[in-house]
SELUMTI-777991 format. One record per residue (C-alpha): residue in three letters; chain; x, y, z. Coordinates in steps of 0.1 Angstrom, whole numbers, plus 5000, padded with zeros to 4 digits. Layout:
BEGIN
+------+------+------+------+------+
: code : unit :   px :   py :   pz :
+------+------+------+------+------+
:  ALA :    A :    X :    Y :    Z :
...
+------+------+------+------+------+
This chain:
BEGIN
+------+------+------+------+------+
: code : unit :   px :   py :   pz :
+------+------+------+------+------+
:  MET :    A : 0380 : 1977 : 5090 :
:  ASN :    A : 0371 : 1940 : 5089 :
:  TYR :    A : 0395 : 1927 : 5062 :
:  ILE :    A : 0384 : 1891 : 5068 :
:  SER :    A : 0349 : 1899 : 5057 :
:  LEU :    A : 0363 : 1913 : 5025 :
:  LEU :    A : 0384 : 1883 : 5017 :
:  LEU :    A : 0360 : 1856 : 5029 :
:  PRO :    A : 0337 : 1857 : 4998 :
:  ASP :    A : 0367 : 1848 : 4976 :
:  PHE :    A : 0376 : 1819 : 4998 :
:  LEU :    A : 0340 : 1807 : 4999 :
:  LEU :    A : 0338 : 1808 : 4961 :
:  ILE :    A : 0369 : 1786 : 4959 :
:  LEU :    A : 0354 : 1762 : 4984 :
:  SER :    A : 0320 : 1761 : 4966 :
:  GLY :    A : 0338 : 1752 : 4933 :
:  TYR :    A : 0356 : 1724 : 4952 :
:  LEU :    A : 0324 : 1710 : 4967 :
:  LEU :    A : 0304 : 1713 : 4935 :
:  CYS :    A : 0330 : 1694 : 4916 :
:  ARG :    A : 0334 : 1666 : 4941 :
:  PHE :    A : 0299 : 1660 : 4953 :
:  THR :    A : 0275 : 1670 : 4924 :
:  ALA :    A : 0270 : 1663 : 4887 :
:  LEU :    A : 0290 : 1695 : 4880 :
:  ASN :    A : 0323 : 1675 : 4877 :
:  GLU :    A : 0356 : 1682 : 4860 :
:  ARG :    A : 0341 : 1679 : 4825 :
:  VAL :    A : 0318 : 1708 : 4833 :
:  TRP :    A : 0346 : 1730 : 4847 :
:  ALA :    A : 0371 : 1726 : 4819 :
:  PRO :    A : 0351 : 1747 : 4794 :
:  VAL :    A : 0344 : 1773 : 4822 :
:  GLU :    A : 0381 : 1776 : 4828 :
:  SER :    A : 0387 : 1782 : 4791 :
:  LEU :    A : 0359 : 1808 : 4790 :
:  VAL :    A : 0375 : 1827 : 4819 :
:  TYR :    A : 0410 : 1826 : 4805 :
:  PHE :    A : 0403 : 1836 : 4769 :
:  LEU :    A : 0373 : 1860 : 4773 :
:  LEU :    A : 0361 : 1870 : 4807 :
:  PHE :    A : 0393 : 1878 : 4825 :
:  PRO :    A : 0408 : 1897 : 4795 :
:  ALA :    A : 0376 : 1919 : 4796 :
:  LEU :    A : 0383 : 1927 : 4833 :
:  LEU :    A : 0419 : 1936 : 4826 :
:  PHE :    A : 0410 : 1958 : 4796 :
:  THR :    A : 0383 : 1977 : 4815 :
:  SER :    A : 0405 : 1983 : 4846 :
:  ILE :    A : 0435 : 1995 : 4826 :
:  VAL :    A : 0417 : 2017 : 4801 :
:  LYS :    A : 0399 : 2035 : 4829 :
:  SER :    A : 0431 : 2044 : 4848 :
:  ARG :    A : 0450 : 2075 : 4837 :
:  ILE :    A : 0488 : 2075 : 4845 :
:  GLU :    A : 0499 : 2109 : 4858 :
:  LEU :    A : 0534 : 2123 : 4860 :
:  ASN :    A : 0531 : 2133 : 4897 :
:  SER :    A : 0525 : 2096 : 4905 :
:  LEU :    A : 0556 : 2083 : 4889 :
:  LEU :    A : 0575 : 2079 : 4922 :
:  PHE :    A : 0546 : 2059 : 4937 :
:  LEU :    A : 0544 : 2037 : 4906 :
:  GLY :    A : 0581 : 2032 : 4906 :
:  CYS :    A : 0580 : 2020 : 4942 :
:  GLY :    A : 0553 : 1994 : 4932 :
:  LEU :    A : 0573 : 1983 : 4902 :
:  ILE :    A : 0606 : 1979 : 4923 :
:  ILE :    A : 0589 : 1957 : 4949 :
:  THR :    A : 0572 : 1936 : 4922 :
:  LEU :    A : 0605 : 1931 : 4904 :
:  CYS :    A : 0622 : 1921 : 4937 :
:  ALA :    A : 0596 : 1895 : 4943 :
:  VAL :    A : 0600 : 1883 : 4907 :
:  VAL :    A : 0638 : 1880 : 4911 :
:  CYS :    A : 0634 : 1861 : 4944 :
:  ALA :    A : 0608 : 1837 : 4931 :
:  VAL :    A : 0620 : 1830 : 4896 :
:  PHE :    A : 0658 : 1834 : 4897 :
:  LEU :    A : 0670 : 1829 : 4933 :
:  LEU :    A : 0649 : 1801 : 4947 :
:  PRO :    A : 0661 : 1774 : 4923 :
:  LYS :    A : 0697 : 1784 : 4929 :
:  LEU :    A : 0698 : 1787 : 4967 :
:  PRO :    A : 0721 : 1758 : 4980 :
:  ILE :    A : 0697 : 1751 : 5009 :
:  LEU :    A : 0665 : 1750 : 4988 :
:  ARG :    A : 0674 : 1738 : 4953 :
:  GLY :    A : 0676 : 1701 : 4963 :
:  TYR :    A : 0640 : 1703 : 4975 :
:  ILE :    A : 0625 : 1722 : 4946 :
:  ASN :    A : 0609 : 1704 : 4917 :
:  PRO :    A : 0617 : 1724 : 4885 :
:  THR :    A : 0583 : 1717 : 4870 :
:  SER :    A : 0564 : 1727 : 4901 :
:  HIS :    A : 0585 : 1758 : 4904 :
:  ALA :    A : 0579 : 1769 : 4868 :
:  GLY :    A : 0541 : 1766 : 4872 :
:  GLY :    A : 0539 : 1779 : 4908 :
:  ALA :    A : 0565 : 1808 : 4908 :
:  GLN :    A : 0539 : 1832 : 4895 :
:  THR :    A : 0519 : 1830 : 4928 :
:  ALA :    A : 0548 : 1848 : 4946 :
:  TYR :    A : 0545 : 1880 : 4925 :
:  ARG :    A : 0511 : 1881 : 4908 :
:  PHE :    A : 0482 : 1897 : 4928 :
:  ASN :    A : 0444 : 1896 : 4930 :
:  SER :    A : 0432 : 1927 : 4910 :
:  PHE :    A : 0396 : 1924 : 4922 :
:  ILE :    A : 0405 : 1924 : 4959 :
:  ALA :    A : 0430 : 1952 : 4952 :
:  LEU :    A : 0404 : 1974 : 4937 :
:  SER :    A : 0378 : 1966 : 4964 :
:  LEU :    A : 0401 : 1973 : 4993 :
:  SER :    A : 0416 : 2005 : 4978 :
:  GLU :    A : 0382 : 2020 : 4975 :
:  ARG :    A : 0373 : 2012 : 5010 :
:  LEU :    A : 0406 : 2025 : 5023 :
:  ALA :    A : 0409 : 2058 : 5004 :
:  GLY :    A : 0378 : 2063 : 4983 :
:  ALA :    A : 0380 : 2074 : 4947 :
:  GLN :    A : 0417 : 2085 : 4951 :
:  GLY :    A : 0427 : 2051 : 4964 :
:  LEU :    A : 0408 : 2033 : 4936 :
:  PHE :    A : 0426 : 2055 : 4911 :
:  LEU :    A : 0461 : 2049 : 4925 :
:  MET :    A : 0455 : 2011 : 4927 :
:  ALA :    A : 0442 : 2010 : 4891 :
:  MET :    A : 0474 : 2028 : 4880 :
:  LEU :    A : 0495 : 2002 : 4898 :
:  ILE :    A : 0476 : 1974 : 4882 :
:  ALA :    A : 0481 : 1990 : 4847 :
:  VAL :    A : 0519 : 1992 : 4852 :
:  CYS :    A : 0526 : 1959 : 4870 :
:  VAL :    A : 0502 : 1935 : 4852 :
:  PRO :    A : 0523 : 1934 : 4820 :
:  VAL :    A : 0555 : 1928 : 4840 :
:  VAL :    A : 0541 : 1899 : 4862 :
:  ASN :    A : 0523 : 1883 : 4832 :
:  VAL :    A : 0555 : 1882 : 4811 :
:  PHE :    A : 0575 : 1867 : 4840 :
:  ALA :    A : 0546 : 1842 : 4847 :
:  VAL :    A : 0549 : 1829 : 4812 :
:  TRP :    A : 0587 : 1829 : 4809 :
:  PRO :    A : 0596 : 1801 : 4834 :
:  MET :    A : 0569 : 1778 : 4821 :
:  ALA :    A : 0579 : 1784 : 4784 :
:  LYS :    A : 0616 : 1778 : 4794 :
:  GLN :    A : 0609 : 1746 : 4814 :
:  SER :    A : 0588 : 1731 : 4786 :
:  ASN :    A : 0612 : 1742 : 4758 :
:  ARG :    A : 0585 : 1764 : 4742 :
:  HIS :    A : 0592 : 1795 : 4722 :
:  PHE :    A : 0589 : 1824 : 4747 :
:  LEU :    A : 0578 : 1851 : 4723 :
:  MET :    A : 0552 : 1827 : 4707 :
:  GLU :    A : 0538 : 1820 : 4741 :
:  LEU :    A : 0535 : 1858 : 4748 :
:  ARG :    A : 0517 : 1864 : 4715 :
:  GLN :    A : 0493 : 1836 : 4724 :
:  ASN :    A : 0487 : 1847 : 4760 :
:  PRO :    A : 0453 : 1866 : 4761 :
:  LEU :    A : 0462 : 1883 : 4793 :
:  ILE :    A : 0494 : 1899 : 4779 :
:  VAL :    A : 0478 : 1907 : 4745 :
:  THR :    A : 0449 : 1924 : 4763 :
:  THR :    A : 0472 : 1943 : 4787 :
:  VAL :    A : 0493 : 1957 : 4758 :
:  LEU :    A : 0462 : 1966 : 4738 :
:  ALA :    A : 0446 : 1983 : 4768 :
:  LEU :    A : 0478 : 2003 : 4776 :
:  CYS :    A : 0479 : 2015 : 4739 :
:  VAL :    A : 0443 : 2026 : 4741 :
:  ASN :    A : 0450 : 2043 : 4775 :
:  MET :    A : 0481 : 2062 : 4762 :
:  LEU :    A : 0462 : 2073 : 4730 :
:  GLY :    A : 0435 : 2088 : 4753 :
:  PHE :    A : 0406 : 2067 : 4740 :
:  GLU :    A : 0378 : 2057 : 4762 :
:  ILE :    A : 0355 : 2027 : 4762 :
:  PRO :    A : 0323 : 2036 : 4743 :
:  GLN :    A : 0293 : 2039 : 4767 :
:  LEU :    A : 0273 : 2015 : 4745 :
:  ILE :    A : 0296 : 1985 : 4754 :
:  ALA :    A : 0311 : 1996 : 4787 :
:  PRO :    A : 0284 : 1979 : 4809 :
:  THR :    A : 0288 : 1947 : 4789 :
:  LEU :    A : 0325 : 1946 : 4794 :
:  SER :    A : 0321 : 1955 : 4831 :
:  ARG :    A : 0297 : 1926 : 4837 :
:  MET :    A : 0319 : 1902 : 4818 :
:  GLY :    A : 0348 : 1913 : 4840 :
:  ALA :    A : 0328 : 1908 : 4872 :
:  SER :    A : 0317 : 1873 : 4861 :
:  SER :    A : 0353 : 1864 : 4855 :
:  ILE :    A : 0361 : 1867 : 4892 :
:  VAL :    A : 0333 : 1845 : 4903 :
:  LEU :    A : 0338 : 1818 : 4877 :
:  GLY :    A : 0376 : 1820 : 4879 :
:  LEU :    A : 0376 : 1814 : 4917 :
:  MET :    A : 0351 : 1786 : 4914 :
:  ALA :    A : 0371 : 1770 : 4886 :
:  ALA :    A : 0402 : 1772 : 4908 :
:  GLY :    A : 0382 : 1754 : 4936 :
:  ALA :    A : 0370 : 1727 : 4911 :
:  GLY :    A : 0406 : 1720 : 4902 :
:  LEU :    A : 0418 : 1719 : 4938 :
:  LYS :    A : 0434 : 1687 : 4951 :
:  LEU :    A : 0449 : 1695 : 4985 :
:  GLN :    A : 0472 : 1665 : 4984 :
:  TYR :    A : 0493 : 1681 : 4958 :
:  LEU :    A : 0504 : 1708 : 4983 :
:  SER :    A : 0522 : 1681 : 5004 :
:  VAL :    A : 0544 : 1672 : 4974 :
:  ASP :    A : 0564 : 1704 : 4973 :
:  LYS :    A : 0562 : 1718 : 5008 :
:  VAL :    A : 0595 : 1737 : 5007 :
:  LEU :    A : 0585 : 1754 : 4974 :
:  SER :    A : 0550 : 1762 : 4987 :
:  VAL :    A : 0563 : 1778 : 5019 :
:  SER :    A : 0590 : 1797 : 5000 :
:  LEU :    A : 0566 : 1812 : 4974 :
:  LEU :    A : 0539 : 1821 : 5000 :
:  PHE :    A : 0567 : 1837 : 5022 :
:  ILE :    A : 0577 : 1859 : 4993 :
:  ARG :    A : 0541 : 1869 : 4986 :
:  HIS :    A : 0529 : 1876 : 5021 :
:  VAL :    A : 0560 : 1884 : 5042 :
:  LEU :    A : 0589 : 1895 : 5020 :
:  SER :    A : 0570 : 1918 : 4997 :
:  PRO :    A : 0553 : 1938 : 5026 :
:  LEU :    A : 0587 : 1940 : 5044 :
:  LEU :    A : 0604 : 1953 : 5013 :
:  CYS :    A : 0576 : 1979 : 5010 :
:  LEU :    A : 0581 : 1991 : 5046 :
:  LEU :    A : 0618 : 1993 : 5041 :
:  LEU :    A : 0614 : 2013 : 5009 :
:  LEU :    A : 0590 : 2037 : 5027 :
:  HIS :    A : 0617 : 2046 : 5051 :
:  PHE :    A : 0637 : 2061 : 5023 :
:  VAL :    A : 0609 : 2074 : 5000 :
:  LYS :    A : 0583 : 2100 : 5011 :
:  LEU :    A : 0549 : 2094 : 4997 :
:  SER :    A : 0515 : 2108 : 5007 :
:  THR :    A : 0494 : 2091 : 5033 :
:  THR :    A : 0470 : 2077 : 5006 :
:  GLU :    A : 0499 : 2065 : 4984 :
:  THR :    A : 0515 : 2048 : 5014 :
:  GLN :    A : 0483 : 2030 : 5023 :
:  ILE :    A : 0477 : 2018 : 4987 :
:  LEU :    A : 0513 : 2007 : 4983 :
:  ILE :    A : 0514 : 1986 : 5014 :
:  THR :    A : 0480 : 1971 : 5005 :
:  PHE :    A : 0493 : 1962 : 4971 :
:  THR :    A : 0523 : 1943 : 4985 :
:  ALA :    A : 0502 : 1922 : 5009 :
:  LEU :    A : 0475 : 1911 : 4985 :
:  PRO :    A : 0466 : 1874 : 4979 :
:  THR :    A : 0479 : 1860 : 4946 :
:  ALA :    A : 0458 : 1862 : 4914 :
:  SER :    A : 0431 : 1835 : 4910 :
:  SER :    A : 0441 : 1833 : 4873 :
:  CYS :    A : 0474 : 1817 : 4883 :
:  TYR :    A : 0456 : 1784 : 4883 :
:  VAL :    A : 0441 : 1790 : 4849 :
:  LEU :    A : 0474 : 1801 : 4833 :
:  ALA :    A : 0493 : 1771 : 4847 :
:  SER :    A : 0466 : 1747 : 4835 :
:  ARG :    A : 0464 : 1762 : 4800 :
:  MET :    A : 0502 : 1758 : 4796 :
:  GLY :    A : 0502 : 1722 : 4807 :
:  TYR :    A : 0514 : 1725 : 4843 :
:  ASN :    A : 0501 : 1712 : 4876 :
:  GLY :    A : 0469 : 1733 : 4879 :
:  PRO :    A : 0457 : 1716 : 4911 :
:  TYR :    A : 0490 : 1724 : 4929 :
:  VAL :    A : 0487 : 1761 : 4918 :
:  ALA :    A : 0450 : 1761 : 4929 :
:  GLY :    A : 0461 : 1750 : 4963 :
:  LEU :    A : 0486 : 1778 : 4965 :
:  VAL :    A : 0459 : 1803 : 4955 :
:  THR :    A : 0436 : 1790 : 4982 :
:  LEU :    A : 0463 : 1792 : 5009 :
:  SER :    A : 0472 : 1827 : 4997 :
:  VAL :    A : 0437 : 1839 : 5001 :
:  LEU :    A : 0438 : 1826 : 5037 :
:  LEU :    A : 0471 : 1841 : 5044 :
:  GLY :    A : 0459 : 1874 : 5029 :
:  MET :    A : 0434 : 1876 : 5058 :
:  LEU :    A : 0465 : 1879 : 5081 :
:  SER :    A : 0490 : 1897 : 5059 :
:  LEU :    A : 0467 : 1926 : 5049 :
:  PRO :    A : 0457 : 1936 : 5085 :
:  LEU :    A : 0493 : 1932 : 5098 :
:  ALA :    A : 0508 : 1952 : 5069 :
:  LEU :    A : 0483 : 1980 : 5073 :
:  SER :    A : 0486 : 1981 : 5111 :
:  SER :    A : 0524 : 1984 : 5107 :
:  LEU :    A : 0518 : 2019 : 5094 :
+------+------+------+------+------+
């Protein structure tokens, strides 16, 4: 399978947003409202649709537990250990860490769903959707927490105001109650979700300033190492002790090697952090994903 061809469109969308913002009349004043539209409306529509459609089954609890364990390990490494390691703490800017830590454990849901369907058909798509439903609330809570703490904001207030977390909780409630999206509005929500990917990636490119990546090199390398090296290695280690089906194994290793979420940039910007720096991490993560995904899958 040609994984590069699957990831290349996302990178090209980021690049097109960067070029449009720098060399056309579609400058930063145009992209700021687009960023708000994606964050408050379009991406929540994608989250809601993906989570409501997935049905969590008891026989998949071991598989879901493995995904949650790996996610929490990445969270602990990125949020709690990096600022305290004696070798690294002198090189890590607390503000950059608060805004960028999320890139180490959040994941690109759109690439996840596309890849899983190619790898294992409807069953793979179903398993990945369940992983997304379980892990999205966790990673979004921990994405908000460091930024709220660093800026002395009220954490619970930030959670209540975060449209991604509110949407995820609402979608999980709808899922557990057994409701389905009415057919009358399902196509509209689906199209809104699809547009969030395109506009979100282009907005990330529009906010990209590559020079910001050179400011916190140690932090950048550390976060991308956790996302693209440590997480897949933890997955392979866990798979030595836990017996999953072939499809579950494929989907789990894919999940751990995914590029980070494009909405990391939007969340950091909306909370007053260095959006261009986070956009640079997202871009590099997409590039590294072209390597980490094939390597992780070939390790099986």
